[in-house]
Backbone as CSV, one residue per row, in Angstrom:
resi,resn,N_x,N_y,N_z,CA_x,CA_y,CA_z,C_x,C_y,C_z
1,MET,-18.871,-16.325,9.599,-19.388,-15.166,8.865,-20.836,-14.872,9.264
2,ALA,-21.617,-15.933,9.520,-23.018,-15.733,9.899,-23.138,-15.007,11.234
3,GLU,-22.298,-15.377,12.187,-22.339,-14.722,13.496,-21.880,-13.270,13.380
4,ARG,-20.879,-13.049,12.559,-20.404,-11.675,12.351,-21.484,-10.827,11.697
5,ASN,-22.212,-11.410,10.757,-23.292,-10.692,10.100,-24.355,-10.262,11.110
6,LYS,-24.690,-11.143,12.062,-25.664,-10.787,13.093,-25.179,-9.614,13.942
7,THR,-23.897,-9.649,14.313,-23.326,-8.568,15.120,-23.364,-7.246,14.370
8,LEU,-22.959,-7.270,13.107,-22.956,-6.048,12.299,-24.372,-5.521,12.087
9,MET,-25.310,-6.419,11.858,-26.700,-6.010,11.649,-27.261,-5.337,12.900
10,ARG,-26.926,-5.855,14.078,-27.384,-5.228,15.326,-26.832,-3.814,15.448
11,GLN,-25.575,-3.636,15.107,-24.971,-2.305,15.180,-25.580,-1.354,14.161
12,LEU,-25.928,-1.884,13.011,-26.476,-1.057,11.945,-27.871,-0.527,12.283
13,LYS,-28.584,-1.203,13.163,-29.919,-0.757,13.549,-29.905,0.629,14.186
14,ASN,-28.759,1.034,14.716,-28.652,2.345,15.357,-28.497,3.487,14.346
15,ILE,-28.363,3.144,13.076,-28.172,4.157,12.029,-29.390,4.154,11.120
16,ASP,-30.068,5.292,11.051,-31.245,5.413,10.186,-30.872,5.777,8.760
17,HIS,-29.918,6.705,8.638,-29.570,7.197,7.298,-28.184,7.824,7.344
18,ALA,-27.452,7.715,6.232,-26.153,8.368,6.076,-25.998,8.812,4.632
19,ASP,-25.206,9.844,4.434,-24.963,10.326,3.071,-24.089,9.364,2.284
20,TYR,-23.033,8.855,2.939,-22.075,7.994,2.256,-21.734,6.790,3.131
21,ALA,-21.385,5.701,2.476,-20.765,4.553,3.145,-19.609,4.086,2.268
22,LEU,-18.434,3.986,2.872,-17.237,3.568,2.146,-16.744,2.243,2.717
23,PHE,-16.668,1.235,1.852,-16.120,-0.067,2.233,-14.747,-0.228,1.592
24,ILE,-13.740,-0.505,2.411,-12.423,-0.877,1.912,-12.284,-2.380,2.094
25,ARG,-11.981,-3.098,0.995,-12.041,-4.563,0.961,-13.445,-5.039,1.337
26,PRO,-14.454,-4.689,0.549,-15.830,-5.066,0.877,-16.054,-6.563,0.997
27,ASP,-15.194,-7.380,0.369,-15.369,-8.831,0.456,-15.106,-9.367,1.859
28,LEU,-14.568,-8.525,2.747,-14.363,-8.942,4.134,-15.636,-8.802,4.968
29,PHE,-16.676,-8.234,4.361,-17.954,-8.049,5.045,-18.997,-8.988,4.453
30,PRO,-19.919,-9.505,5.270,-20.979,-10.370,4.736,-21.819,-9.627,3.698
31,LEU,-22.144,-10.305,2.623,-22.912,-9.682,1.545,-24.265,-9.145,2.027
32,PRO,-25.013,-9.853,2.893,-26.286,-9.291,3.372,-26.102,-7.976,4.135
33,PHE,-25.000,-7.860,4.843,-24.733,-6.618,5.572,-24.493,-5.464,4.607
34,VAL,-23.722,-5.703,3.563,-23.454,-4.648,2.575,-24.758,-4.215,1.915
35,LYS,-25.628,-5.166,1.613,-26.927,-4.830,1.009,-27.772,-3.990,1.957
36,GLU,-27.735,-4.303,3.236,-28.508,-3.533,4.206,-27.956,-2.113,4.355
37,VAL,-26.639,-1.985,4.333,-26.036,-0.649,4.367,-26.485,0.156,3.155
38,LYS,-26.521,-0.467,2.002,-26.935,0.223,0.773,-28.331,0.827,0.911
39,SER,-29.199,0.151,1.645,-30.571,0.646,1.812,-30.657,1.871,2.715
40,LYS,-29.561,2.193,3.405,-29.574,3.277,4.379,-28.751,4.488,3.950
41,VAL,-28.101,4.426,2.795,-27.204,5.516,2.398,-27.578,6.055,1.025
42,ASP,-27.169,7.302,0.780,-27.399,7.902,-0.535,-26.403,7.378,-1.566
43,LYS,-25.161,7.139,-1.119,-24.140,6.695,-2.068,-23.258,5.644,-1.394
44,LEU,-23.156,4.480,-2.027,-22.349,3.374,-1.525,-21.086,3.264,-2.378
45,ILE,-19.934,3.271,-1.702,-18.648,3.327,-2.397,-17.766,2.187,-1.911
46,GLY,-17.078,1.532,-2.831,-16.186,0.440,-2.490,-14.800,0.647,-3.060
47,TYR,-13.797,0.157,-2.324,-12.407,0.224,-2.789,-11.732,-1.102,-2.505
48,GLN,-11.279,-1.765,-3.555,-10.575,-3.033,-3.413,-9.080,-2.771,-3.527
49,TRP,-8.405,-2.633,-2.364,-6.970,-2.350,-2.413,-6.153,-3.643,-2.405
50,ASP,-6.637,-4.599,-3.112,-5.901,-5.813,-3.430,-6.454,-6.311,-4.756
51,GLY,-5.709,-7.144,-5.454,-6.113,-7.538,-6.794,-7.403,-8.336,-6.831
52,LEU,-8.211,-8.118,-7.869,-9.437,-8.901,-8.041,-9.122,-10.382,-8.237
53,GLN,-7.984,-10.674,-8.860,-7.611,-12.071,-9.063,-7.233,-12.739,-7.751
54,ARG,-6.683,-11.956,-6.840,-6.251,-12.522,-5.570,-7.445,-12.844,-4.669
55,PHE,-8.462,-11.972,-4.711,-9.672,-12.181,-3.918,-10.894,-12.028,-4.819
56,PRO,-11.149,-13.004,-5.688,-12.208,-12.871,-6.694,-13.617,-12.835,-6.114
57,GLU,-13.781,-13.180,-4.828,-15.112,-13.142,-4.223,-15.725,-11.747,-4.297
58,VAL,-14.871,-10.725,-4.340,-15.373,-9.357,-4.332,-16.143,-9.022,-5.605
59,ILE,-15.937,-9.768,-6.659,-16.633,-9.504,-7.929,-18.147,-9.584,-7.730
60,ASP,-18.599,-10.438,-6.813,-20.035,-10.574,-6.542,-20.616,-9.338,-5.858
61,TYR,-19.761,-8.461,-5.359,-20.196,-7.271,-4.629,-20.280,-6.024,-5.515
62,ILE,-19.535,-6.018,-6.592,-19.280,-4.776,-7.322,-20.559,-4.072,-7.767
63,ASP,-21.521,-4.802,-8.293,-22.726,-4.175,-8.840,-23.585,-3.490,-7.782
64,LEU,-23.323,-3.760,-6.508,-24.076,-3.090,-5.434,-23.666,-1.631,-5.262
65,PHE,-22.483,-1.292,-5.721,-21.893,0.004,-5.389,-22.175,1.056,-6.454
66,ASP,-22.322,2.294,-5.983,-22.491,3.423,-6.901,-21.163,3.807,-7.531
67,ARG,-20.091,3.686,-6.762,-18.731,3.924,-7.261,-17.845,2.820,-6.700
68,PHE,-17.095,2.154,-7.584,-16.235,1.069,-7.124,-14.836,1.268,-7.705
69,PHE,-13.843,1.306,-6.808,-12.471,1.628,-7.186,-11.569,0.405,-7.053
70,VAL,-10.579,0.334,-7.955,-9.548,-0.703,-7.892,-8.178,-0.044,-8.025
71,PHE,-7.129,-0.720,-7.510,-5.795,-0.103,-7.532,-4.830,-0.795,-8.490
72,ASP,-5.341,-1.740,-9.267,-4.515,-2.448,-10.243,-5.020,-2.113,-11.639
73,ALA,-4.131,-1.612,-12.490,-4.532,-1.194,-13.835,-5.126,-2.347,-14.645
74,GLU,-4.644,-3.564,-14.413,-5.195,-4.716,-15.133,-6.635,-4.983,-14.711
75,ASP,-6.951,-4.782,-13.432,-8.331,-4.939,-12.977,-9.223,-3.874,-13.590
76,LEU,-8.681,-2.687,-13.746,-9.453,-1.587,-14.321,-9.919,-1.921,-15.738
77,ALA,-9.100,-2.658,-16.460,-9.437,-3.012,-17.845,-10.298,-4.264,-17.936
78,SER,-10.481,-4.961,-16.806,-11.161,-6.253,-16.852,-12.676,-6.151,-16.762
79,LYS,-13.186,-5.006,-16.315,-14.622,-4.873,-16.101,-15.018,-3.412,-16.289
80,THR,-16.145,-3.182,-16.884,-16.604,-1.811,-17.094,-17.080,-1.207,-15.784
81,ASP,-17.128,0.128,-15.758,-17.649,0.904,-14.632,-16.756,0.872,-13.391
82,LEU,-15.545,0.339,-13.482,-14.605,0.434,-12.374,-13.827,1.734,-12.484
83,LEU,-13.428,2.273,-11.344,-12.718,3.547,-11.307,-11.317,3.355,-10.739
84,PRO,-10.352,4.184,-11.182,-8.966,4.023,-10.726,-8.727,4.693,-9.369
85,LEU,-7.896,4.059,-8.553,-7.549,4.625,-7.250,-6.246,3.994,-6.767
86,THR,-5.469,4.781,-6.047,-4.280,4.259,-5.370,-4.537,4.301,-3.872
87,ASN,-3.573,3.804,-3.115,-3.595,4.048,-1.683,-3.196,5.499,-1.429
88,PHE,-3.026,5.885,-0.188,-2.834,7.301,0.159,-1.866,7.417,1.319
89,PHE,-1.558,8.653,1.701,-0.801,8.888,2.925,-1.518,9.923,3.776
90,ILE,-1.271,9.848,5.083,-1.772,10.844,6.026,-0.707,11.915,6.169
91,GLU,-1.024,13.143,5.828,-0.035,14.212,5.806,0.570,14.466,7.187
92,LYS,1.905,14.507,7.227,2.614,14.810,8.463,4.041,15.185,8.115
93,ASN,4.535,16.246,8.740,5.920,16.652,8.545,6.773,16.107,9.685
94,ILE,7.936,15.565,9.350,8.858,15.052,10.358,10.262,15.542,10.036
95,PRO,11.165,15.598,11.028,12.557,15.969,10.752,13.215,14.936,9.848
96,GLU,14.168,15.380,9.062,14.898,14.458,8.193,15.666,13.457,9.040
97,SER,15.620,12.198,8.666,16.302,11.159,9.427,17.803,11.224,9.203
98,SER,18.549,11.104,10.288,20.012,11.094,10.186,20.548,9.661,10.128
99,GLU,19.664,8.695,10.299,20.079,7.294,10.290,20.185,6.762,8.858
100,ARG,21.186,5.966,8.615,21.311,5.263,7.318,20.751,3.858,7.539
101,SER,19.426,3.775,7.503,18.786,2.509,7.836,17.650,2.220,6.871
102,ALA,17.432,0.935,6.640,16.359,0.472,5.749,15.334,-0.286,6.576
103,TYR,14.057,-0.020,6.322,12.990,-0.626,7.123,12.012,-1.388,6.250
104,PHE,11.642,-2.581,6.740,10.627,-3.407,6.083,9.971,-4.264,7.140
105,ILE,8.660,-4.428,7.037,7.939,-5.388,7.873,6.771,-5.952,7.085
106,ALA,6.565,-7.254,7.204,5.438,-7.913,6.526,5.292,-9.305,7.118
107,SER,4.139,-9.898,6.884,3.941,-11.270,7.302,4.820,-12.194,6.460
108,TYR,5.177,-13.315,7.043,6.087,-14.259,6.396,5.415,-14.958,5.219
109,ASP,6.095,-14.979,4.106,5.828,-15.967,3.062,7.153,-16.259,2.376
110,GLU,7.237,-17.361,1.657,8.516,-17.809,1.112,9.100,-16.801,0.128
111,HIS,8.228,-16.187,-0.683,8.694,-15.200,-1.659,9.388,-14.038,-0.960
112,ARG,8.722,-13.451,0.039,9.324,-12.335,0.770,10.599,-12.777,1.492
113,PHE,10.532,-13.951,2.121,11.656,-14.430,2.907,12.926,-14.520,2.063
114,GLU,12.822,-15.107,0.881,13.996,-15.259,0.025,14.551,-13.906,-0.420
115,LEU,13.661,-12.975,-0.739,14.127,-11.657,-1.199,14.711,-10.839,-0.057
116,ILE,14.136,-10.948,1.116,14.660,-10.197,2.253,16.042,-10.701,2.641
117,LYS,16.284,-11.997,2.534,17.622,-12.534,2.796,18.643,-11.903,1.837
118,LYS,18.278,-11.794,0.565,19.179,-11.176,-0.412,19.433,-9.714,-0.075
119,LEU,18.365,-9.001,0.284,18.524,-7.581,0.596,19.386,-7.361,1.832
120,LYS,19.247,-8.218,2.815,20.075,-8.082,4.006,21.553,-8.164,3.648
121,THR,21.902,-9.103,2.767,23.293,-9.237,2.331,23.763,-7.978,1.617
122,ILE,22.887,-7.423,0.775,23.236,-6.202,0.041,23.422,-5.036,1.006
123,PHE,22.495,-4.865,1.942,22.590,-3.755,2.889,23.823,-3.888,3.779
124,ASP,24.145,-5.103,4.190,25.351,-5.304,4.999,26.587,-4.868,4.224
125,HIS,26.626,-5.194,2.934,27.766,-4.820,2.084,27.862,-3.305,1.922
126,GLU,26.711,-2.621,1.891,26.689,-1.167,1.691,26.684,-0.401,3.016
127,ASP,26.892,-1.091,4.121,26.938,-0.482,5.450,25.638,0.254,5.781
128,VAL,24.535,-0.383,5.451,23.207,0.148,5.779,22.630,-0.700,6.912
129,ASP,22.142,-0.042,7.945,21.504,-0.754,9.049,20.175,-1.321,8.551
130,SER,20.083,-2.629,8.426,18.886,-3.246,7.858,17.940,-3.683,8.962
131,GLN,16.816,-2.999,9.053,15.761,-3.340,10.000,14.643,-4.012,9.211
132,LEU,14.841,-5.296,8.957,13.971,-6.063,8.076,13.266,-7.122,8.914
133,TYR,11.948,-6.988,9.048,11.195,-7.827,9.975,10.161,-8.667,9.230
134,LEU,10.070,-9.933,9.620,9.010,-10.808,9.151,8.201,-11.274,10.356
135,VAL,6.892,-11.266,10.188,5.986,-11.617,11.278,5.467,-13.028,11.065
136,SER,5.578,-13.870,12.089,5.059,-15.233,12.008,4.842,-15.784,13.408
137,SER,3.909,-16.719,13.507,3.684,-17.437,14.762,3.919,-18.928,14.590
138,GLU,4.361,-19.348,13.390,4.602,-20.759,13.115,6.053,-21.121,13.410
139,ASP,6.239,-22.206,14.130,7.579,-22.593,14.600,8.579,-22.758,13.462
140,LYS,8.174,-23.433,12.382,9.107,-23.661,11.279,9.525,-22.350,10.621
141,GLN,8.573,-21.454,10.437,8.890,-20.164,9.831,9.783,-19.338,10.742
142,ILE,9.496,-19.358,12.023,10.329,-18.626,12.986,11.758,-19.151,12.952
143,GLN,11.913,-20.453,12.863,13.249,-21.044,12.791,13.970,-20.608,11.527
144,ASN,13.258,-20.572,10.401,13.857,-20.104,9.141,14.337,-18.666,9.265
145,ILE,13.504,-17.822,9.862,13.859,-16.414,10.025,15.107,-16.273,10.892
146,GLN,15.135,-16.966,11.996,16.281,-16.881,12.909,17.545,-17.444,12.282
147,ASN,17.431,-18.530,11.540,18.597,-19.117,10.874,19.201,-18.166,9.842
148,ALA,18.370,-17.290,9.290,18.844,-16.318,8.301,19.413,-15.063,8.955
149,GLY,19.410,-15.021,10.281,19.937,-13.856,10.985,19.010,-12.665,10.962
150,LEU,17.723,-12.936,10.782,16.723,-11.880,10.746,15.910,-11.898,12.039
151,PRO,15.380,-10.751,12.452,14.561,-10.723,13.665,13.141,-11.210,13.402
152,VAL,12.577,-11.887,14.384,11.175,-12.273,14.337,10.379,-11.186,15.040
153,GLU,9.313,-10.723,14.421,8.558,-9.598,14.975,7.117,-9.988,15.232
154,LYS,6.537,-9.355,16.211,5.102,-9.498,16.471,4.360,-8.472,15.635
155,PRO,3.051,-8.639,15.413,2.288,-7.618,14.691,2.379,-6.268,15.403
156,LEU,2.495,-5.203,14.624,2.610,-3.857,15.168,1.305,-3.099,15.019
157,THR,1.087,-2.134,15.883,-0.001,-1.191,15.672,0.401,-0.234,14.557
158,TYR,-0.585,0.476,14.024,-0.291,1.461,12.975,0.719,2.490,13.473
159,GLN,0.530,2.981,14.697,1.425,4.006,15.225,2.834,3.476,15.433
160,GLU,2.964,2.232,15.897,4.296,1.643,16.069,5.012,1.522,14.728
161,ASN,4.272,1.112,13.711,4.862,0.988,12.392,5.292,2.344,11.839
162,ILE,4.424,3.338,11.949,4.750,4.663,11.429,5.955,5.260,12.148
163,HIS,6.087,4.997,13.441,7.250,5.489,14.186,8.541,4.941,13.590
164,ARG,8.531,3.673,13.209,9.715,3.083,12.586,9.943,3.654,11.183
165,VAL,8.853,3.874,10.453,8.958,4.485,9.125,9.622,5.854,9.234
166,GLU,9.207,6.642,10.209,9.737,7.994,10.379,11.239,7.990,10.649
167,LYS,11.724,7.008,11.382,13.129,6.970,11.776,14.041,6.487,10.653
168,ALA,13.515,5.679,9.732,14.338,5.101,8.664,14.608,6.126,7.567
169,SER,15.669,5.894,6.802,15.945,6.739,5.635,15.573,6.040,4.335
170,ILE,15.423,4.717,4.395,15.085,3.918,3.211,13.949,2.977,3.586
171,LEU,12.912,2.929,2.771,11.829,1.979,2.969,11.911,0.901,1.893
172,VAL,11.548,-0.309,2.273,11.594,-1.442,1.353,10.172,-1.934,1.106
173,ASP,9.881,-2.209,-0.162,8.545,-2.656,-0.569,8.691,-3.901,-1.423
174,ILE,8.219,-5.042,-0.900,8.194,-6.290,-1.669,6.739,-6.559,-2.033
175,HIS,6.397,-6.350,-3.279,4.987,-6.438,-3.650,4.619,-7.867,-4.068
176,SER,3.328,-8.161,-3.998,2.841,-9.475,-4.395,2.831,-9.569,-5.922
177,PRO,3.410,-10.616,-6.501,3.460,-10.723,-7.965,2.090,-10.863,-8.612
178,ILE,1.043,-11.127,-7.824,-0.270,-11.377,-8.406,-0.972,-10.082,-8.827
179,HIS,-0.472,-8.931,-8.416,-1.060,-7.655,-8.850,0.039,-6.610,-8.989
180,SER,-0.289,-5.474,-9.589,0.696,-4.406,-9.775,0.311,-3.135,-9.022
181,GLY,-0.690,-3.210,-8.132,-1.088,-2.049,-7.352,-0.001,-1.621,-6.377
182,LEU,0.001,-0.335,-6.048,1.034,0.217,-5.171,0.629,0.096,-3.707
183,SER,1.545,-0.365,-2.882,1.287,-0.546,-1.460,1.311,0.788,-0.718
184,PHE,0.859,0.759,0.534,0.935,1.950,1.376,2.383,2.385,1.596
185,ARG,3.323,1.447,1.560,4.728,1.790,1.779,5.226,2.797,0.741
186,VAL,4.735,2.682,-0.495,5.130,3.624,-1.549,4.719,5.043,-1.170
187,PHE,3.523,5.197,-0.615,3.009,6.530,-0.299,3.569,7.062,1.015
188,GLU,3.953,6.163,1.912,4.667,6.603,3.105,6.010,7.204,2.704
189,ALA,6.700,6.560,1.755,7.971,7.093,1.268,7.774,8.458,0.616
190,LEU,6.722,8.602,-0.170,6.420,9.876,-0.822,6.139,10.970,0.207
191,ASN,5.351,10.655,1.211,4.967,11.634,2.227,6.167,12.112,3.033
192,TYR,7.007,11.170,3.466,8.089,11.496,4.385,9.423,11.760,3.695
193,ASN,9.417,11.848,2.364,10.649,12.081,1.600,11.701,11.016,1.891
194,LYS,11.273,9.760,1.904,12.174,8.638,2.116,12.551,8.012,0.774
195,LYS,13.740,7.460,0.719,14.087,6.661,-0.448,13.340,5.333,-0.373
196,LEU,13.016,4.790,-1.535,12.237,3.555,-1.608,12.931,2.561,-2.518
197,ILE,13.084,1.334,-2.024,13.531,0.214,-2.854,12.343,-0.723,-2.991
198,THR,11.907,-0.952,-4.218,10.686,-1.725,-4.456,10.895,-2.743,-5.561
199,THR,10.109,-3.807,-5.512,10.107,-4.786,-6.597,8.957,-4.545,-7.578
200,ASN,8.176,-3.496,-7.344,6.998,-3.219,-8.168,7.381,-2.316,-9.347
201,ARG,7.497,-2.895,-10.516,7.948,-2.146,-11.692,6.947,-1.086,-12.129
202,SER,5.677,-1.259,-11.813,4.669,-0.321,-12.287,4.839,1.071,-11.686
203,VAL,5.582,1.197,-10.591,5.764,2.509,-9.962,6.463,3.482,-10.915
204,ARG,7.215,2.942,-11.870,7.910,3.787,-12.840,6.932,4.634,-13.663
205,ASN,5.689,4.207,-13.767,4.715,4.876,-14.623,3.937,5.994,-13.931
206,TYR,4.212,6.242,-12.661,3.444,7.240,-11.928,4.134,8.596,-11.947
207,ASP,3.330,9.640,-11.759,3.834,10.998,-11.914,4.816,11.421,-10.839
208,PHE,4.886,10.709,-9.716,5.817,11.065,-8.645,7.132,10.293,-8.734
209,TYR,7.267,9.412,-9.724,8.480,8.591,-9.826,9.688,9.438,-10.208
210,HIS,10.789,9.228,-9.505,12.082,9.781,-9.888,13.149,8.760,-9.509
211,PRO,14.079,8.448,-10.399,15.063,7.395,-10.121,15.980,7.714,-8.938
212,ASN,16.118,8.990,-8.575,16.911,9.315,-7.384,16.204,8.894,-6.101
213,ASN,14.872,8.827,-6.173,14.062,8.551,-4.980,13.594,7.106,-4.885
214,ILE,13.376,6.478,-6.040,12.789,5.136,-6.067,13.675,4.228,-6.913
215,PHE,14.095,3.131,-6.308,14.902,2.150,-7.022,14.062,0.902,-7.248
216,ILE,13.938,0.486,-8.508,13.185,-0.714,-8.844,14.173,-1.874,-8.919
217,TRP,14.112,-2.722,-7.914,15.081,-3.813,-7.760,14.674,-5.004,-8.605
218,ASN,15.657,-5.579,-9.301,15.381,-6.731,-10.169,15.298,-8.045,-9.395
219,THR,15.538,-8.010,-8.095,15.482,-9.143,-7.161,16.605,-10.159,-7.381
220,ILE,17.548,-9.849,-8.262,18.613,-10.802,-8.580,19.949,-10.388,-7.978
221,ASP,20.334,-9.126,-8.218,21.655,-8.685,-7.772,21.573,-7.272,-7.190
222,LYS,22.715,-6.714,-6.867,22.778,-5.397,-6.230,23.126,-4.288,-7.212
223,ASN,23.142,-4.574,-8.503,23.536,-3.580,-9.494,22.688,-2.322,-9.383
224,GLY,23.352,-1.196,-9.206,22.678,0.103,-9.164,22.284,0.568,-7.775
225,ILE,22.269,-0.318,-6.788,21.798,0.083,-5.457,22.775,1.048,-4.790
226,ALA,24.075,0.796,-4.900,25.057,1.687,-4.274,24.935,3.102,-4.829
227,GLU,24.803,3.223,-6.152,24.656,4.543,-6.776,23.357,5.206,-6.340
228,PHE,22.299,4.422,-6.233,21.009,4.954,-5.794,21.097,5.515,-4.377
229,LEU,21.762,4.815,-3.495,21.863,5.263,-2.107,22.645,6.562,-1.990
230,LYS,23.581,6.789,-2.900,24.399,8.010,-2.871,23.702,9.199,-3.539
231,ALA,22.736,8.946,-4.406,22.075,10.017,-5.167,21.257,10.906,-4.240
232,GLU,21.261,12.216,-4.534,20.524,13.177,-3.716,19.015,13.029,-3.961
233,TYR,18.238,13.039,-2.879,16.782,12.942,-2.996,16.240,14.171,-3.732
234,VAL,15.299,13.956,-4.640,14.696,15.037,-5.424,13.305,15.330,-4.872
235,GLU,13.078,16.568,-4.450,11.780,16.968,-3.904,10.707,16.884,-4.986
236,ILE,9.585,16.274,-4.652,8.478,16.128,-5.599,7.581,17.362,-5.507
237,PRO,7.162,17.940,-6.646,6.299,19.141,-6.607,5.045,18.918,-5.777
238,TYR,4.636,19.969,-5.080,3.511,19.872,-4.158,2.247,19.397,-4.856
239,GLU,1.956,19.907,-6.045,0.694,19.563,-6.708,0.627,18.079,-7.068
240,ILE,1.778,17.456,-7.298,1.807,16.013,-7.557,1.686,15.244,-6.256
241,LYS,2.472,15.651,-5.278,2.496,14.938,-3.993,1.141,15.005,-3.292
242,HIS,0.520,16.180,-3.295,-0.738,16.376,-2.568,-1.873,15.526,-3.148
243,LYS,-1.765,15.160,-4.402,-2.808,14.345,-5.028,-3.045,13.051,-4.250
244,TYR,-1.987,12.527,-3.615,-2.062,11.238,-2.926,-2.247,11.386,-1.414
245,ALA,-2.434,12.625,-0.960,-2.746,12.860,0.448,-4.198,12.497,0.719
246,PHE,-4.485,12.085,1.947,-5.839,11.641,2.266,-6.867,12.743,2.033
247,SER,-6.500,13.990,2.271,-7.453,15.085,2.109,-7.951,15.194,0.674
248,ASN,-7.082,14.955,-0.307,-7.520,14.945,-1.704,-8.171,13.607,-2.036
249,TRP,-7.600,12.526,-1.514,-8.079,11.170,-1.798,-9.554,11.016,-1.435
250,ILE,-9.940,11.473,-0.264,-11.324,11.266,0.186,-12.296,12.122,-0.620
251,ASN,-11.899,13.323,-1.014,-12.768,14.144,-1.858,-12.978,13.501,-3.228
252,TYR,-11.922,12.934,-3.767,-12.025,12.241,-5.057,-12.925,11.013,-4.941
253,VAL,-12.737,10.239,-3.879,-13.517,9.014,-3.701,-15.002,9.331,-3.535
254,LEU,-15.300,10.345,-2.721,-16.696,10.698,-2.472,-17.275,11.603,-3.558
255,ASP,-16.385,12.130,-4.416,-16.787,13.053,-5.481,-17.442,14.303,-4.894
256,ILE,-16.708,14.936,-3.960,-17.195,16.164,-3.323,-16.093,17.223,-3.339
257,GLY,-16.481,18.479,-3.378,-15.526,19.571,-3.309,-14.561,19.578,-4.474
258,GLU,-13.444,20.259,-4.267,-12.396,20.332,-5.283,-11.372,19.228,-5.027
259,TYR,-10.942,18.586,-6.098,-9.942,17.533,-5.937,-9.223,17.299,-7.253
260,SER,-8.070,16.643,-7.148,-7.347,16.162,-8.321,-7.662,14.688,-8.497
261,SER,-8.083,14.296,-9.681,-8.389,12.890,-9.932,-7.118,12.048,-9.860
262,ILE,-7.270,10.823,-9.423,-6.153,9.893,-9.296,-6.253,8.866,-10.407
263,GLU,-5.146,8.635,-11.078,-5.129,7.706,-12.199,-4.162,6.564,-11.926
264,LEU,-4.424,5.435,-12.551,-3.467,4.344,-12.566,-2.671,4.493,-13.854
265,SER,-1.556,5.190,-13.751,-0.839,5.649,-14.917,-0.248,4.492,-15.718
266,THR,-0.310,4.633,-17.021,0.298,3.663,-17.921,1.332,4.331,-18.816
267,THR,1.649,5.584,-18.559,2.666,6.300,-19.327,3.809,6.701,-18.398
268,LYS,4.957,6.933,-18.965,6.143,7.197,-18.161,6.043,8.531,-17.452
269,SER,6.587,8.585,-16.240,6.580,9.783,-15.434,7.230,10.946,-16.167
270,THR,6.691,12.160,-15.948,7.255,13.361,-16.558,8.398,13.941,-15.733
271,LEU,8.704,13.355,-14.570,9.770,13.869,-13.715,11.150,13.389,-14.134
272,VAL,11.209,12.432,-15.073,12.514,11.876,-15.470,12.702,12.007,-16.973
């Protein structure tokens, strides 16, 4: 961290002043560097898109920021002066996918591995092409993945991942039990009009939730999945969908121009 701080400080010398500085996962940056950035900007903004409990080191950073956002409703209630925020999507129109395929990729952990094995069995039964990938470089984990009949994948670039997202008709989201924040996969599904199967129950409380589009899996059995796959996708109103587009997201974060505020909803969606 000390060597990285020196490198960042050298780069920062080339910047005299800026209107804004936005840190995503500020705890990944050395604290002295963040303090030095603060001295050069009019407004310092932070966004922790992972739970405060999962990475509590970030708590030491919060008071440095003029605006600090969290994506977990429980974190929002844990400390004053925190602001609500979700992840976002980059707006893009694509042709409707003709493939009946489900896509998932994530780094290996035992929780994901066990659930993905169950989902593969369910998708095979429902005649869905399951493109479910776990990334690992450890021999034992690779052997586990192969023994389960799953492919071992290398890390993908953002563009490689999005290309696979575009081709699939169903996206899978296995969220970390330590927080209830919504992953980028949820917003990719919203942007591209994809069906989503998720283990994150909190998605039911958001304004874009519709049971035809999003299935909240109990992680135990396949009850309801066949009916969900047959249900017609329901188009989400533009004013709701656009709220989570990057163009609105960045205006809200920086508090500039016209924007729709983003909330971590705790009430049931009005679409159902």
